[in-house]
C-alpha positions as CSV (number, residue, x, y, z in Angstrom):
1,M,-7.1,-15.3,-1.8
2,K,-10.1,-13.1,-2.2
3,K,-12.5,-13.0,-5.1
4,E,-15.7,-11.2,-6.1
5,T,-18.7,-13.5,-6.3
6,D,-22.5,-13.6,-6.4
7,R,-23.1,-16.1,-3.6
8,D,-25.9,-17.4,-1.4
9,L,-24.6,-17.6,2.1
10,G,-27.5,-19.8,3.4
11,S,-30.1,-17.2,4.4
12,G,-30.9,-16.2,0.9
13,L,-28.6,-13.1,0.9
14,R,-27.5,-12.8,-2.7
15,S,-25.2,-9.9,-3.6
16,N,-21.9,-9.1,-5.1
17,M,-19.5,-9.8,-2.1
18,I,-15.9,-10.1,-1.5
19,V,-15.3,-13.3,0.4
20,N,-12.2,-15.1,1.6
21,V,-12.4,-18.3,-0.4
22,E,-9.7,-20.0,1.6
23,S,-11.9,-19.9,4.7
24,P,-14.5,-22.6,5.1
25,N,-16.7,-19.9,6.6
26,P,-16.5,-16.5,4.8
27,A,-18.5,-14.7,7.6
28,L,-16.8,-12.4,10.1
29,T,-17.3,-11.7,13.8
30,F,-18.2,-8.2,14.9
31,Y,-14.6,-7.6,15.7
32,G,-13.6,-8.6,12.2
33,A,-16.4,-6.5,10.8
34,V,-15.1,-3.4,12.7
35,K,-11.5,-4.0,11.6
36,S,-12.8,-4.3,8.0
37,M,-14.7,-0.9,8.3
38,M,-11.6,0.7,9.8
39,A,-9.9,-0.4,6.6
40,G,-12.5,1.4,4.5
41,N,-14.8,-1.5,3.7
42,R,-18.6,-1.8,4.1
43,V,-20.1,-4.7,6.0
44,T,-23.6,-6.3,6.2
45,R,-25.1,-9.2,8.0
46,V,-26.5,-12.3,6.3
47,E,-29.5,-12.1,8.6
48,W,-30.4,-8.6,7.3
49,N,-30.9,-10.3,3.8
50,N,-30.4,-6.9,2.1
51,S,-27.0,-5.7,0.8
52,N,-28.4,-2.1,0.7
53,I,-28.3,-2.1,4.5
54,Y,-24.7,-1.9,5.5
55,G,-22.4,-0.4,8.1
56,Q,-19.3,1.7,7.4
57,L,-17.0,4.0,9.2
58,K,-17.5,7.6,8.0
59,D,-15.8,10.5,9.5
60,G,-14.7,8.4,12.5
61,V,-18.3,7.4,13.3
62,L,-20.0,4.0,12.8
63,Q,-22.8,4.6,10.4
64,L,-25.6,2.3,9.2
65,H,-26.9,2.8,5.7
66,K,-30.6,1.9,5.1
67,E,-32.8,2.5,2.1
68,D,-33.5,6.1,3.1
69,G,-30.0,7.3,4.1
70,F,-27.3,7.1,6.8
71,Y,-27.8,6.9,10.5
72,N,-25.5,6.9,13.5
73,W,-25.1,3.2,14.3
74,I,-26.2,2.3,17.9
75,V,-24.5,-1.1,18.2
76,N,-26.6,-3.6,20.1
77,E,-25.8,-7.0,21.7
78,G,-27.1,-8.9,18.7
79,D,-24.6,-7.1,16.5
80,I,-21.7,-7.8,18.8
81,I,-22.3,-11.5,19.3
82,S,-23.2,-12.2,15.6
83,E,-20.8,-14.1,13.4
84,D,-22.6,-13.6,10.1
85,W,-20.9,-10.4,8.9
86,V,-19.7,-10.2,5.3
87,L,-18.0,-7.5,3.2
88,V,-20.0,-5.8,0.4
89,V,-18.7,-4.3,-2.7
90,P,-19.9,-0.7,-3.0
């Protein structure tokens, strides 16, 4: 079951998010985040502490949205090993 919520995930990130409420840990691995982006979702990391910074798949390219626009996302090791990915509602 999924629901929309305004939730604090422990690092102070507060944003409207869709979380899997049946899971004890609503965060995703990078693999899960990529699968979610392939399904058309946007993802962010709790560590980023800003839901205006998010990744998405656009025109077949991973892009990172920051305050000043979109950038091609150069995935780094930290992104790959992180398990604090969450879905964001546009």
